[in-house]
FIZA-331353 format. One record per residue (C-alpha): residue number from 1; x negated, y, z negated; residue in one letter. Coordinates in Angstrom, 1 decimal. Last residue first. Layout:
BEGIN
NODE resi   east  north     up resn
NODE  NUM      X      Y      Z    A
...
This chain:
BEGIN
NODE resi   east  north     up resn
NODE  404 -133.8  -20.6 -190.1    K
NODE  403 -135.1  -22.9 -192.2    K
NODE  402 -131.7  -24.8 -192.5    N
NODE  401 -131.8  -25.8 -189.2    I
NODE  400 -135.9  -26.3 -189.3    M
NODE  399 -135.2  -28.8 -191.9    E
NODE  398 -131.9  -30.6 -190.0    K
NODE  397 -133.9  -30.9 -186.8    I
NODE  396 -136.7  -32.7 -189.0    V
NODE  395 -134.2  -35.6 -190.8    E
NODE  394 -132.4  -35.8 -187.3    I
NODE  393 -135.9  -36.8 -185.8    A
NODE  392 -136.9  -38.9 -188.3    K
NODE  391 -133.5  -40.5 -187.8    N
NODE  390 -133.7  -41.0 -183.7    L
NODE  389 -137.6  -42.7 -184.8    Q
NODE  388 -136.6  -45.0 -187.1    L
NODE  387 -133.8  -46.4 -185.0    D
NODE  386 -132.5  -48.9 -187.0    E
NODE  385 -130.4  -51.9 -185.0    G
NODE  384 -133.3  -53.1 -182.9    V
NODE  383 -135.2  -54.4 -185.7    N
NODE  382 -139.0  -54.5 -185.7    E
NODE  381 -139.5  -50.5 -186.9    G
NODE  380 -139.6  -47.9 -184.9    N
NODE  379 -143.0  -46.2 -185.0    E
NODE  378 -143.5  -42.7 -186.2    V
NODE  377 -145.5  -40.1 -186.0    V
NODE  376 -144.3  -36.9 -186.9    Y
NODE  375 -146.6  -33.5 -184.9    D
NODE  374 -146.4  -36.4 -181.9    P
NODE  373 -150.0  -37.2 -179.7    E
NODE  372 -149.2  -36.1 -176.2    V
NODE  371 -151.4  -38.2 -173.7    G
NODE  370 -155.4  -39.4 -174.1    L
NODE  369 -156.0  -40.7 -171.0    E
NODE  368 -154.3  -37.6 -169.1    N
NODE  367 -153.0  -35.0 -171.2    I
NODE  366 -155.9  -32.1 -171.3    K
NODE  365 -155.0  -29.6 -174.2    Q
NODE  364 -155.4  -26.4 -171.7    G
NODE  363 -152.5  -24.8 -174.3    S
NODE  362 -150.2  -24.9 -172.0    P
NODE  361 -150.6  -28.0 -171.8    S
NODE  360 -152.6  -29.7 -169.1    F
NODE  359 -152.4  -30.7 -165.4    Y
NODE  358 -154.6  -32.4 -163.4    E
NODE  357 -154.9  -32.4 -159.2    A
NODE  356 -154.3  -33.9 -155.9    I
NODE  355 -153.4  -37.9 -156.6    T
NODE  354 -152.1  -38.3 -153.5    I
NODE  353 -148.5  -40.2 -151.9    K
NODE  352 -149.0  -41.0 -148.4    V
NODE  351 -146.1  -40.8 -146.2    Y
NODE  350 -144.1  -42.4 -143.5    T
NODE  349 -141.3  -41.0 -141.5    G
NODE  348 -143.4  -40.4 -138.3    D
NODE  347 -145.1  -37.4 -139.1    R
NODE  346 -148.2  -38.9 -141.4    L
NODE  345 -145.8  -36.4 -144.5    S
NODE  344 -147.6  -36.0 -147.6    K
NODE  343 -146.6  -36.5 -150.8    F
NODE  342 -148.0  -34.8 -153.3    E
NODE  341 -149.1  -36.3 -157.1    Q
NODE  340 -150.2  -34.4 -160.2    V
NODE  339 -152.4  -35.8 -163.2    L
NODE  338 -152.0  -36.3 -166.6    G
NODE  337 -150.6  -39.3 -167.3    K
NODE  336 -151.7  -40.3 -170.5    G
NODE  335 -148.6  -42.6 -171.6    Y
NODE  334 -147.5  -40.8 -174.7    T
NODE  333 -148.3  -40.6 -178.8    T
NODE  332 -145.5  -41.9 -180.5    T
NODE  331 -142.5  -40.4 -181.9    G
NODE  330 -141.9  -37.3 -183.3    V
NODE  329 -142.3  -33.5 -181.1    V
NODE  328 -141.8  -30.4 -182.9    A
NODE  327 -140.1  -27.3 -181.8    G
NODE  326 -140.6  -23.9 -180.5    K
NODE  325 -144.6  -24.4 -181.5    E
NODE  324 -145.1  -22.8 -178.2    Y
NODE  323 -148.0  -25.6 -178.0    D
NODE  322 -145.3  -28.2 -179.2    K
NODE  321 -142.2  -27.4 -176.9    I
NODE  320 -145.1  -27.5 -173.6    A
NODE  319 -146.8  -31.0 -175.0    G
NODE  318 -143.4  -32.3 -175.0    A
NODE  317 -142.0  -31.4 -171.8    M
NODE  316 -145.2  -31.2 -169.9    I
NODE  315 -145.5  -35.3 -171.0    E
NODE  314 -142.3  -35.8 -170.0    S
NODE  313 -143.3  -34.7 -165.9    A
NODE  312 -145.7  -37.4 -166.4    S
NODE  311 -144.6  -40.0 -169.0    A
NODE  310 -143.1  -41.1 -171.9    S
NODE  309 -144.1  -44.9 -172.1    Y
NODE  308 -146.0  -44.9 -175.6    G
NODE  307 -142.9  -43.4 -177.3    N
NODE  306 -141.1  -39.2 -177.3    V
NODE  305 -138.6  -37.6 -179.0    V
NODE  304 -138.4  -34.3 -178.3    V
NODE  303 -137.0  -31.9 -181.1    V
NODE  302 -135.8  -28.3 -180.2    V
NODE  301 -134.4  -24.9 -183.0    P
NODE  300 -132.0  -22.7 -181.4    I
NODE  299 -132.2  -19.7 -179.5    D
NODE  298 -132.7  -21.7 -175.8    L
NODE  297 -134.9  -19.3 -174.3    T
NODE  296 -134.5  -16.8 -170.8    K
NODE  295 -138.0  -14.8 -171.4    S
NODE  294 -139.0  -16.5 -167.9    D
NODE  293 -141.4  -20.2 -167.7    S
NODE  292 -144.4  -20.5 -166.1    Y
NODE  291 -145.7  -22.7 -163.9    I
NODE  290 -150.0  -22.0 -163.3    Y
NODE  289 -152.3  -23.3 -160.2    E
NODE  288 -155.9  -23.9 -161.4    K
NODE  287 -158.4  -24.2 -158.3    K
NODE  286 -161.1  -26.8 -160.3    G
NODE  285 -162.1  -27.8 -156.5    N
NODE  284 -160.9  -30.9 -157.6    K
NODE  283 -157.4  -29.5 -158.2    D
NODE  282 -157.0  -28.3 -161.7    V
NODE  281 -153.5  -27.7 -162.9    T
NODE  280 -150.8  -25.6 -164.6    Y
NODE  279 -148.2  -26.2 -167.5    T
NODE  278 -145.3  -24.3 -169.2    I
NODE  277 -146.8  -20.9 -169.2    V
NODE  276 -144.9  -17.9 -171.0    G
NODE  275 -141.8  -15.8 -171.5    T
NODE  274 -139.5  -18.4 -173.6    P
NODE  273 -139.1  -21.6 -173.5    L
NODE  272 -136.2  -23.4 -173.4    I
NODE  271 -134.5  -23.0 -170.1    E
NODE  270 -138.0  -23.5 -168.7    D
NODE  269 -138.9  -27.0 -169.8    I
NODE  268 -135.9  -27.7 -167.9    I
NODE  267 -136.8  -26.0 -165.1    A
NODE  266 -140.1  -27.4 -165.2    A
NODE  265 -138.6  -30.5 -165.1    A
NODE  264 -136.7  -30.5 -162.7    T
NODE  263 -139.8  -29.1 -160.8    S
NODE  262 -142.2  -32.3 -161.8    L
NODE  261 -139.6  -34.5 -160.4    L
NODE  260 -140.0  -37.7 -161.9    G
NODE  259 -141.7  -38.9 -164.8    G
NODE  258 -142.3  -42.2 -167.3    T
NODE  257 -139.0  -41.5 -169.5    N
NODE  256 -139.6  -44.9 -171.7    D
NODE  255 -138.8  -42.4 -174.9    R
NODE  254 -138.0  -38.5 -173.3    I
NODE  253 -135.3  -37.8 -175.6    D
NODE  252 -134.4  -34.3 -176.6    I
NODE  251 -132.6  -33.4 -179.7    I
NODE  250 -131.3  -29.9 -180.2    L
NODE  249 -129.8  -27.7 -183.0    G
NODE  248 -127.2  -25.7 -184.7    E
NODE  247 -124.6  -26.2 -181.9    I
NODE  246 -121.2  -24.0 -182.4    Q
NODE  245 -118.9  -27.5 -181.5    A
NODE  244 -116.5  -28.2 -178.9    D
NODE  243 -117.0  -25.5 -176.1    K
NODE  242 -121.1  -25.7 -176.7    K
NODE  241 -121.4  -29.2 -176.0    M
NODE  240 -119.7  -28.5 -172.5    E
NODE  239 -122.3  -25.6 -171.6    K
NODE  238 -125.1  -27.7 -173.4    I
NODE  237 -124.7  -30.7 -170.5    A
NODE  236 -124.0  -28.4 -167.8    D
NODE  235 -127.3  -26.7 -168.4    K
NODE  234 -128.8  -30.3 -168.9    F
NODE  233 -127.1  -31.6 -165.9    H
NODE  232 -128.7  -29.4 -163.9    K
NODE  231 -132.3  -29.7 -165.1    D
NODE  230 -132.0  -33.6 -164.0    A
NODE  229 -130.3  -33.6 -160.2    K
NODE  228 -133.2  -34.3 -159.0    E
NODE  227 -134.2  -36.9 -160.9    D
NODE  226 -136.1  -36.2 -164.4    F
NODE  225 -136.3  -39.8 -165.8    S
NODE  224 -134.8  -41.3 -168.8    S
NODE  223 -133.7  -38.7 -169.5    F
NODE  222 -131.2  -38.2 -173.2    S
NODE  221 -129.8  -35.3 -174.4    I
NODE  220 -128.3  -34.9 -178.3    Y
NODE  219 -127.0  -31.1 -179.6    A
NODE  218 -126.9  -31.6 -183.1    I
NODE  217 -123.6  -30.0 -185.0    N
NODE  216 -124.0  -31.5 -188.5    N
NODE  215 -124.0  -35.0 -187.0    D
NODE  214 -124.1  -35.7 -183.8    L
NODE  213 -123.4  -34.1 -180.4    I
NODE  212 -123.6  -36.1 -177.0    E
NODE  211 -126.1  -36.1 -174.5    Y
NODE  210 -126.8  -39.1 -171.9    D
NODE  209 -128.7  -38.4 -168.2    F
NODE  208 -130.6  -41.3 -165.8    S
NODE  207 -127.7  -43.3 -165.1    N
NODE  206 -129.5  -44.8 -162.1    I
NODE  205 -126.2  -46.4 -160.0    E
NODE  204 -127.2  -49.7 -158.5    V
NODE  203 -126.4  -51.3 -155.3    K
NODE  202 -126.8  -55.3 -155.7    R
NODE  201 -130.2  -57.6 -155.8    R
NODE  200 -129.0  -60.2 -156.5    T
NODE  199 -131.7  -61.9 -159.3    L
NODE  198 -132.6  -65.5 -160.2    T
NODE  197 -134.5  -65.3 -163.6    K
NODE  196 -137.2  -67.6 -164.8    E
NODE  195 -138.2  -68.1 -168.4    F
NODE  194 -142.0  -67.9 -170.6    E
NODE  193 -142.6  -67.7 -174.1    E
NODE  192 -144.3  -66.0 -175.7    Y
NODE  191 -147.2  -65.7 -178.7    E
NODE  190 -150.0  -63.6 -179.8    N
NODE  189 -148.3  -60.3 -181.1    E
NODE  188 -145.0  -61.9 -181.5    N
NODE  187 -142.1  -63.6 -180.2    T
NODE  186 -143.6  -61.6 -176.5    Y
NODE  185 -141.4  -62.4 -173.8    R
NODE  184 -143.0  -63.4 -170.3    I
NODE  183 -141.4  -63.0 -167.1    F
NODE  182 -140.7  -64.9 -163.9    K
NODE  181 -138.8  -63.2 -161.0    I
NODE  180 -136.5  -64.7 -158.3    N
NODE  179 -135.0  -62.3 -155.8    I
NODE  178 -132.1  -62.8 -154.1    T
NODE  177 -130.6  -60.7 -150.8    S
NODE  176 -126.5  -59.5 -151.6    G
NODE  175 -127.6  -55.9 -151.2    S
NODE  174 -130.9  -55.6 -148.9    V
NODE  173 -133.6  -54.9 -151.5    G
NODE  172 -135.8  -53.3 -154.4    K
NODE  171 -138.1  -55.9 -156.2    I
NODE  170 -140.5  -56.4 -154.0    T
NODE  169 -141.1  -51.8 -152.9    G
NODE  168 -140.7  -52.4 -157.1    A
NODE  167 -143.2  -53.9 -157.2    V
NODE  166 -145.9  -52.6 -154.4    E
NODE  165 -145.0  -49.2 -156.1    E
NODE  164 -145.7  -50.6 -159.6    L
NODE  163 -149.6  -51.6 -158.3    S
NODE  162 -150.2  -55.1 -158.6    A
NODE  161 -153.3  -56.0 -161.0    G
NODE  160 -151.3  -59.4 -161.8    T
NODE  159 -148.4  -59.5 -159.8    V
NODE  158 -148.5  -63.8 -159.4    D
NODE  157 -146.5  -64.6 -156.4    K
NODE  156 -143.9  -67.4 -157.0    G
NODE  155 -141.0  -65.4 -155.9    D
NODE  154 -142.2  -62.7 -157.7    L
NODE  153 -144.5  -63.1 -160.3    E
NODE  152 -145.6  -62.1 -163.7    I
NODE  151 -143.0  -59.2 -164.9    I
NODE  150 -142.8  -58.3 -168.8    Y
NODE  149 -140.2  -57.9 -171.1    D
NODE  148 -140.9  -55.3 -173.6    G
NODE  147 -137.1  -54.0 -172.7    P
NODE  146 -134.8  -56.9 -172.4    L
NODE  145 -133.8  -58.8 -169.1    I
NODE  144 -130.3  -60.7 -170.3    G
NODE  143 -129.2  -61.9 -166.8    A
NODE  142 -126.3  -59.1 -166.8    E
NODE  141 -129.0  -56.2 -167.8    E
NODE  140 -130.8  -56.8 -165.5    A
NODE  139 -127.4  -58.1 -163.1    P
NODE  138 -127.0  -53.7 -163.6    S
NODE  137 -124.4  -52.4 -165.5    G
NODE  136 -126.3  -50.3 -167.7    E
NODE  135 -129.6  -49.9 -166.5    I
NODE  134 -132.6  -52.3 -167.7    P
NODE  133 -135.1  -50.8 -169.8    M
NODE  132 -138.4  -50.1 -170.1    L
NODE  131 -139.7  -53.9 -168.6    V
NODE  130 -143.9  -54.0 -168.3    I
NODE  129 -145.4  -54.4 -165.4    P
NODE  128 -148.9  -56.1 -165.9    L
NODE  127 -152.7  -55.3 -165.6    G
NODE  126 -152.5  -56.6 -169.8    K
NODE  125 -154.2  -53.2 -171.1    S
NODE  124 -153.1  -50.4 -167.6    T
NODE  123 -148.9  -51.9 -169.1    D
NODE  122 -147.2  -50.5 -165.8    L
NODE  121 -143.9  -48.9 -166.2    A
NODE  120 -140.2  -50.0 -165.7    M
NODE  119 -136.8  -49.2 -165.5    Y
NODE  118 -134.6  -51.8 -164.7    M
NODE  117 -132.1  -52.6 -162.0    G
NODE  116 -131.7  -55.5 -159.7    V
NODE  115 -132.0  -53.8 -156.2    G
NODE  114 -130.1  -51.4 -154.1    E
NODE  113 -130.5  -47.9 -155.1    Y
NODE  112 -129.2  -44.7 -156.2    E
NODE  111 -129.3  -41.1 -158.5    G
NODE  110 -130.4  -39.1 -155.9    E
NODE  109 -134.1  -39.4 -156.5    S
NODE  108 -133.4  -43.4 -156.0    E
NODE  107 -132.3  -42.8 -151.8    T
NODE  106 -135.2  -40.8 -150.8    L
NODE  105 -137.7  -42.8 -152.4    F
NODE  104 -136.3  -46.2 -150.9    E
NODE  103 -135.7  -44.0 -147.1    E
NODE  102 -139.6  -43.6 -148.1    T
NODE  101 -140.0  -47.5 -148.4    E
NODE  100 -138.6  -48.2 -145.1    S
NODE   99 -140.2  -45.8 -143.9    V
NODE   98 -143.8  -46.9 -144.9    D
NODE   97 -144.8  -45.3 -148.1    F
NODE   96 -148.8  -45.3 -149.1    Y
NODE   95 -150.2  -45.1 -152.3    S
NODE   94 -151.4  -42.9 -154.4    T
NODE   93 -151.0  -43.4 -158.6    Y
NODE   92 -153.0  -47.1 -159.8    P
NODE   91 -156.1  -44.9 -158.4    D
NODE   90 -158.7  -46.9 -157.5    D
NODE   89 -159.5  -45.2 -153.9    L
NODE   88 -160.1  -48.4 -152.6    A
NODE   87 -156.3  -49.6 -152.7    E
NODE   86 -155.8  -46.0 -150.9    L
NODE   85 -158.2  -47.3 -147.7    M
NODE   84 -156.4  -50.7 -148.1    G
NODE   83 -153.3  -49.2 -147.9    R
NODE   82 -154.2  -47.2 -144.6    I
NODE   81 -156.0  -50.7 -142.9    A
NODE   80 -152.8  -52.8 -144.0    G
NODE   79 -150.9  -50.0 -141.9    E
NODE   78 -153.1  -49.7 -138.7    E
NODE   77 -152.7  -54.2 -138.6    L
NODE   76 -149.0  -53.7 -139.1    T
NODE   75 -149.4  -50.8 -135.8    K
NODE   74 -151.3  -53.2 -133.9    M
NODE   73 -149.4  -56.1 -134.6    D
NODE   72 -150.6  -59.5 -133.7    Y
NODE   71 -150.9  -62.7 -131.5    E
NODE   70 -153.3  -65.1 -132.2    Y
NODE   69 -157.2  -66.3 -131.0    L
NODE   68 -158.8  -63.5 -132.3    F
NODE   67 -162.1  -62.2 -130.0    E
NODE   66 -161.7  -59.3 -128.0    D
NODE   65 -159.0  -56.9 -129.9    E
NODE   64 -160.1  -58.6 -133.3    V
NODE   63 -163.5  -57.5 -132.5    I
NODE   62 -162.6  -54.4 -131.7    S
NODE   61 -161.4  -53.9 -134.5    L
NODE   60 -163.8  -54.6 -136.3    V
NODE   59 -165.9  -52.3 -134.5    K
NODE   58 -163.5  -49.4 -135.4    E
NODE   57 -163.8  -49.7 -139.3    L
NODE   56 -167.7  -50.1 -138.8    K
NODE   55 -167.7  -46.7 -137.0    K
NODE   54 -165.4  -45.0 -139.8    F
NODE   53 -167.4  -42.4 -140.8    N
NODE   52 -169.9  -41.2 -143.3    D
NODE   51 -170.1  -44.8 -144.7    G
NODE   50 -173.6  -44.7 -143.0    S
NODE   49 -172.9  -48.4 -142.3    Y
NODE   48 -172.5  -48.9 -138.2    L
NODE   47 -175.4  -45.9 -137.4    S
NODE   46 -177.5  -48.7 -139.3    T
NODE   45 -177.3  -51.6 -136.5    D
NODE   44 -178.2  -54.4 -138.1    Y
NODE   43 -180.3  -56.8 -135.6    G
NODE   42 -179.6  -58.1 -132.1    G
NODE   41 -176.9  -60.2 -133.1    D
NODE   40 -179.2  -64.0 -133.4    N
NODE   39 -179.2  -64.3 -137.2    G
NODE   38 -175.2  -65.0 -137.2    L
NODE   37 -175.5  -66.6 -134.5    T
NODE   36 -178.5  -69.1 -135.7    M
NODE   35 -177.2  -69.4 -138.9    K
NODE   34 -173.8  -70.5 -137.3    T
NODE   33 -175.7  -73.2 -135.5    Y
NODE   32 -177.4  -74.0 -138.6    Q
NODE   31 -174.2  -74.3 -140.7    F
NODE   30 -172.7  -76.6 -138.0    S
NODE   29 -175.9  -78.8 -137.3    T
NODE   28 -175.8  -79.3 -141.5    V
NODE   27 -172.2  -80.2 -141.6    V
NODE   26 -172.2  -82.5 -138.8    F
NODE   25 -174.9  -84.0 -139.8    V
NODE   24 -174.0  -84.9 -142.9    T
NODE   23 -170.2  -85.9 -141.2    A
NODE   22 -172.2  -88.3 -138.6    A
NODE   21 -174.6  -89.8 -142.3    T
NODE   20 -171.2  -89.9 -144.0    I
NODE   19 -169.1  -91.6 -141.9    V
NODE   18 -171.7  -93.9 -141.1    M
NODE   17 -172.7  -94.6 -144.6    W
NODE   16 -168.7  -95.6 -145.2    L
NODE   15 -169.0  -98.4 -141.8    I
NODE   14 -172.1  -99.4 -143.8    T
NODE   13 -170.3 -100.2 -147.0    E
NODE   12 -167.0 -101.8 -145.4    G
NODE   11 -169.8 -104.2 -143.9    A
NODE   10 -171.4 -105.2 -146.6    S
NODE    9 -168.0 -105.4 -148.5    V
NODE    8 -166.4 -107.5 -146.1    R
NODE    7 -169.8 -110.1 -145.7    K
NODE    6 -170.0 -110.0 -149.6    D
NODE    5 -166.2 -111.4 -149.3    N
NODE    4 -166.8 -114.4 -146.6    N
NODE    3 -169.8 -115.6 -148.9    N
NODE    2 -167.5 -115.6 -151.9    K
NODE    1 -164.6 -117.0 -149.8    M
């Protein structure tokens, strides 16, 4: 028996070595063939790599057209090339909008969309989207999603490093469809827990505006974004509150407001400030363009409440109020997005959103990557039921009213 076993082992070893040898020969000969193929293309064509044209891209497309085995859609290739080109600019605010993404954006700017209902921002330190707040009555709120939750996966796909537009575009969708989202929730600075939620998309009304009269006839208005109706909401709210009380001061809460339409934010600032510059922009050629306020002004003290996710148009508002000493800014340093984007139509229902300029406060203070520093720096404590920033804003505006 021992001899037979030895023979079987020997035969097995022989077969194994034959397989290994054959595989090695295949790998070596394949490598040599590939190497010869790569080395016999007639040398380098330096005209393809000048960087001044797209000949190299045209060459790749020609190879695909002549050699690619499977079927493909030319429009899909074109859109992929556009997205790749814009991503290579390494600007998180420059992106391509296809027809459906354009329609979603226009619908959302009007105050409604189909999705799960979360305001989000991009935490650049982690490369992850963070939930600023779930929208009231939305699937996200009903599922128990909280401010500060990070999104790490969408339908099993890692979103680390993805742009905010990519994440938002994936989360949005047709009512009745579902999406599986994996979150992490920090329990302290270094510890967190992971959890998953399967959410069903539906039509969500965006509640971007709220107002009320606080004690001492202090008007309180909050904006979660500056949509196209924001300036009208502001004017109507002031009128309504003045009917009910002799308004002594105004608190504008733009915490977690990541921006929106500059035109509506400027219209609100125009109602508050006297004649002068609201903001100005500088483009790549150094050309300056100014946005002005007229002589009409709101003759009451104003306090603006901000935090680290107050961005873009919100920072214009905070910077202008601070520069004119029209009021005070309370909270924490803002996000630092001092860049202007413009939508450029490609005349087929698609658009490119591209960064075209940087904006500054009226006094010339740089905002991009720096943010606006509050007059009163206040961090909100861990006690969710206590709003230290709003409490400080009320304290400050009372002092301003008493000094009038």
